[in-house]
C-alpha positions in Angstrom: 130.7 130.0 121.5 131.2 132.8 119.5 128.6 135.3 121.1 128.4 139.0 120.4 127.2 141.8 122.8 125.5 144.3 121.2 124.3 146.9 120.8 127.0 149.5 120.8 126.6 151.8 124.5 129.1 154.6 126.0 130.2 152.3 128.3 131.8 150.1 125.7 133.0 152.4 123.5 135.0 153.8 126.6 136.1 150.6 126.4 137.4 150.3 123.3 138.8 153.9 123.9 141.1 152.9 126.4 142.3 149.7 124.2 142.7 151.4 120.7 144.5 154.1 122.2 146.9 152.1 123.7 147.9 149.5 121.0 150.4 150.0 118.0 147.8 150.9 115.4 146.1 153.8 117.1 148.7 154.7 119.9 149.2 158.3 118.6 145.6 158.8 117.0 144.0 162.3 117.6 141.6 161.4 120.3 138.5 162.9 118.5 139.0 160.2 115.8 139.8 157.3 118.3 136.1 158.0 120.0 134.5 157.7 116.4 136.1 154.3 116.1 135.4 153.4 119.7 131.9 153.8 119.3 131.6 151.6 116.7 133.0 148.7 118.7 131.0 145.5 119.5 132.3 142.7 121.9 133.0 139.0 120.6 133.6 136.1 123.3 135.4 132.7 121.7 136.2 129.4 123.6 139.6 128.5 124.3 141.1 126.8 120.9 138.1 128.5 118.7 139.0 130.3 115.3 138.6 134.0 115.0 139.3 133.5 111.1 140.9 131.5 109.3 144.0 132.4 106.8 141.8 132.8 103.7 138.6 133.7 104.9 137.2 137.1 103.9 137.8 140.1 105.7 135.1 140.9 108.0 136.5 143.9 110.4 139.6 144.6 112.8 139.9 142.7 116.0 141.3 143.7 119.5 142.2 141.8 122.4 140.4 142.7 125.5 140.9 139.3 127.9 142.5 136.2 127.1 144.7 135.6 124.2 145.2 134.9 120.2 147.3 133.2 118.8 147.9 134.3 115.1 149.9 131.2 113.1 150.4 130.2 109.2 150.2 126.9 107.6 152.4 125.6 104.9 151.2 123.5 102.2 152.7 120.6 103.7 150.8 121.0 107.0 154.2 122.7 108.9 152.4 125.5 111.4 154.4 128.5 112.2 153.3 130.8 114.9 153.6 134.6 114.0 152.8 135.7 117.5 150.6 135.2 120.0 148.7 138.8 121.5 148.1 139.7 124.6 145.7 142.2 126.1 145.2 145.8 124.3 146.8 144.4 121.1 145.2 145.1 117.9 144.7 142.6 114.8 143.4 142.0 111.3 143.9 145.3 109.9 146.1 143.9 106.8 143.0 142.2 104.9 140.6 145.1 106.6 142.7 147.8 104.5 143.3 145.8 101.3 140.4 143.6 101.0 142.1 140.4 100.2 141.4 137.7 102.1 143.3 136.9 105.9 146.9 136.2 105.3 147.0 133.8 108.5 144.7 132.3 111.3 143.6 133.6 114.4 142.6 131.3 117.1 141.6 131.6 121.0 144.2 130.6 123.6 141.7 130.2 126.5 138.5 132.1 126.7 138.8 135.0 125.2 137.0 138.5 124.8 137.8 140.9 121.8 136.2 143.8 120.4 135.5 144.2 116.8 134.7 146.9 114.7 132.9 146.0 111.5 134.6 147.1 107.9 131.8 148.9 106.7 132.4 150.7 110.1 136.0 151.3 109.7 135.7 152.8 106.5 132.7 155.0 106.7 135.6 156.7 108.8 138.6 156.3 106.8 137.1 157.2 103.5 135.8 160.9 105.5 139.1 161.4 107.8 142.4 162.1 106.0 144.4 162.3 108.8 143.0 158.5 109.6 144.3 157.8 106.5 147.7 159.4 106.9 147.5 157.6 110.1 147.3 154.6 108.9 149.7 155.3 106.0 152.9 155.9 108.5 151.9 152.5 110.2 151.9 150.2 107.3 155.3 151.4 106.6 156.4 150.3 110.0 154.9 147.3 109.6 157.3 146.5 106.4 160.3 147.6 108.1 159.4 144.8 110.7 158.9 142.2 108.1 161.8 142.9 106.8 163.8 142.7 109.6 161.8 139.3 110.3 163.4 138.6 106.5 167.0 139.2 107.7 166.3 137.5 110.8 165.7 134.4 109.5 168.7 134.6 106.6 171.4 135.8 108.5 171.1 134.8 112.4 171.8 131.9 114.0 169.2 130.2 116.4 170.6 131.0 119.8 170.4 134.9 118.1 166.7 134.6 117.0 165.8 133.6 120.4 167.8 135.8 122.3 165.6 138.8 120.0 162.6 137.4 120.3 162.8 137.0 123.7 164.2 140.9 124.6 161.4 141.9 122.1 158.9 140.0 124.4 160.6 142.0 127.7 160.2 145.1 125.7 156.2 144.5 125.2 154.7 142.3 127.2 157.5 142.5 130.9 157.4 143.9 134.2 159.3 144.3 137.4 160.1 141.3 139.1 163.2 140.9 142.2 165.2 138.6 139.7 165.0 141.2 136.9 162.4 141.5 134.3 159.3 139.0 133.9 157.4 138.6 130.5 154.2 138.2 131.7 153.0 136.6 128.6 152.9 132.7 129.5 154.7 131.3 126.7 155.0 127.6 126.2 158.4 125.9 124.4 156.7 124.7 122.2 154.9 127.9 120.9 158.2 129.8 121.0 159.6 126.8 118.7 156.7 127.7 116.1 157.5 131.2 116.5 160.9 130.5 115.4 160.4 128.0 113.3 161.7 125.0 115.3 161.4 121.9 117.3 160.7 122.2 121.3 163.7 120.5 121.8 165.8 123.0 120.2 164.1 126.0 121.7 164.2 124.3 125.3 168.2 123.5 124.7 168.4 127.5 123.8 166.9 128.2 126.6 168.9 125.6 129.1 171.9 127.4 128.0 170.7 130.9 128.6 170.2 129.7 131.8 173.3 128.3 132.6 175.0 131.5 131.5 172.7 133.6 134.0 170.9 135.4 131.2 167.6 134.0 132.0 165.3 132.0 134.3 162.1 129.7 134.2 159.7 130.8 136.9 156.0 129.7 137.2 155.5 129.3 133.4 156.9 132.8 132.6 160.6 133.9 131.4 162.4 136.4 133.8 165.4 138.4 132.0 168.1 138.3 134.2 170.4 139.9 132.5 169.3 142.2 129.9 172.3 144.0 128.7 174.4 140.8 128.6 171.4 139.1 126.2 172.1 142.5 123.8 176.0 141.7 124.1 175.5 138.3 122.7 173.2 139.4 120.0 175.6 141.8 118.8 178.0 139.5 118.8 175.5 137.1 116.7 175.1 139.5 114.6 178.8 140.4 114.2 179.7 137.2 113.2 
């Protein structure tokens, strides 16, 4: 199923404004510009496992997760899949192809029943072309994104698996963490296979490293979620790995 809810409505615009304002893409955007964008939002619903878009497809617009999860992945010519990210409610995605007009750089697939907000490319550029503050905002964002990609490349070349896993856990805790009696609970449910796909390794390799971190008292696993028990300890392990 892929249903689109319309027409655009004030109630939907309020929901869109709340989600967009909390996203990395628009978090510091002028409220008036945010309102203009939010007024263009429609809703798209997807079943578990359904494609939102595929790598190489034309860019039709910008998405934001309202409910459910979206897995962003890429597949090599040999058929190996790597998960680039798993997006929770509040995440905005699809901006790269939206902005440059080139085909999608990755595949997006629903994880569980998923509801997204959608702003078409035409509607977005109608605002983008006339509003210089929005253009400056997006330029700054893309620079931050380039820095993030540079960090990923450095990690892949200079850090071992334990360090990369720790860095990913700390990143997840920062973005999706909440208070827990034992520390910080990562609300986003991720299987060991999904973590492995993020890091480009097998589920078995991830399981081995997670068990090592559990034995060290750094993390625990409960109800399908990771709990960071000692974030400072993880940061120290990461710092030691970087030095070596």
